[in-house]
C-alpha positions as CSV (number, residue, x, y, z in Angstrom):
1,X,22.9,-20.7,-2.9
2,X,21.3,-19.8,0.4
3,X,19.6,-22.3,2.6
4,X,15.9,-21.8,3.6
5,X,16.9,-20.9,7.2
6,X,19.4,-18.2,5.8
7,X,16.6,-16.8,3.6
8,X,14.2,-16.7,6.5
9,X,16.7,-14.9,8.8
10,X,17.4,-12.4,6.0
11,X,13.7,-11.6,5.7
12,X,13.3,-11.3,9.5
13,X,16.4,-9.2,9.9
14,X,14.8,-6.1,8.3
15,X,11.7,-6.1,10.6
16,X,11.8,-3.2,13.1
17,X,12.3,-4.5,16.6
18,X,9.7,-3.0,19.0
19,X,11.5,-4.2,22.2
20,X,13.2,-2.0,24.7
21,X,17.0,-2.1,24.1
22,X,17.8,-3.5,27.5
23,X,15.5,-6.4,27.0
24,X,17.1,-7.7,23.8
25,X,18.8,-10.8,24.9
26,X,18.0,-12.6,21.6
27,X,18.1,-11.2,18.1
28,X,14.7,-10.6,16.6
29,X,15.4,-12.8,13.6
30,X,16.2,-15.8,15.7
31,X,13.0,-15.4,17.8
32,X,10.9,-15.0,14.6
33,X,12.6,-18.0,13.0
34,X,11.9,-20.2,16.0
35,X,8.3,-18.9,16.2
36,X,7.8,-19.8,12.5
37,X,9.2,-23.3,12.9
38,X,7.0,-23.9,15.9
39,X,4.0,-22.7,14.1
40,X,4.7,-24.9,11.0
41,X,5.2,-27.8,13.4
42,X,1.7,-27.4,14.9
43,X,2.4,-25.0,17.7
44,X,-0.1,-22.4,18.5
45,X,1.2,-20.2,21.3
46,X,4.2,-18.8,23.3
47,X,4.6,-21.9,25.4
48,X,4.7,-24.1,22.3
49,X,7.4,-21.8,20.8
50,X,9.4,-22.2,23.9
51,X,8.9,-26.0,24.0
52,X,9.9,-26.2,20.3
53,X,13.1,-24.2,20.9
54,X,13.9,-26.4,23.9
55,X,13.3,-29.7,22.0
56,X,15.2,-28.6,18.9
57,X,18.0,-26.5,20.6
58,X,20.9,-28.5,19.2
59,X,19.5,-28.1,15.6
60,X,18.8,-24.4,16.2
61,X,22.3,-23.9,17.6
62,X,23.9,-25.3,14.5
63,X,21.4,-23.9,12.0
64,X,20.8,-20.3,13.2
65,X,23.3,-19.9,16.0
66,X,20.7,-19.8,18.8
67,X,22.8,-19.8,22.0
68,X,20.1,-20.5,24.6
69,X,16.4,-21.1,24.7
70,X,14.1,-18.0,24.7
71,X,11.4,-18.1,27.4
72,X,7.7,-18.0,26.6
73,X,7.8,-14.4,27.9
74,X,10.4,-13.5,25.2
75,X,8.1,-14.8,22.5
76,X,5.2,-12.8,24.0
77,X,7.2,-9.6,23.9
78,X,8.1,-10.1,20.3
79,X,4.5,-10.5,19.5
80,X,4.4,-6.7,19.7
81,X,6.0,-6.5,16.2
82,X,3.5,-4.5,14.1
83,X,1.6,-6.9,11.9
84,X,2.1,-4.8,8.8
85,X,5.9,-4.9,9.2
86,X,6.1,-8.7,8.6
87,X,3.7,-8.6,5.7
88,X,5.5,-5.7,4.0
89,X,9.0,-7.3,4.4
90,X,7.8,-10.7,3.2
91,X,6.0,-9.2,0.1
92,X,9.1,-7.1,-0.8
93,X,11.4,-10.1,-0.4
94,X,9.1,-12.4,-2.5
95,X,9.0,-9.7,-5.3
96,X,12.8,-9.5,-5.3
97,X,13.0,-13.3,-5.6
98,X,10.5,-13.3,-8.5
99,X,12.5,-10.6,-10.3
100,X,15.8,-12.5,-9.8
101,X,14.2,-15.7,-11.0
102,X,12.9,-14.1,-14.1
103,X,16.4,-12.7,-15.1
104,X,17.8,-16.3,-15.5
């Protein structure tokens, strides 16, 4: 059975990455996971996301293999992900989870 972080990374992995190839120091799914965790912990902006990653870097390293802490600028660049992409991917994943659950 997959852990919640594994499920979240799986969802984020299929989102198209809008960043320029040369600026991709961090995988999109890792940045999105940290942003989600920061938001769920009360964060509201790019500086909060960076602060969350810095404060929880050991846990993030062992949980999602985050090697270093993304800057607030990195989170800002990722904000260019088209809004519809995340919604579409999340809905599709949730539908698959419901289908799988109803087969049991």
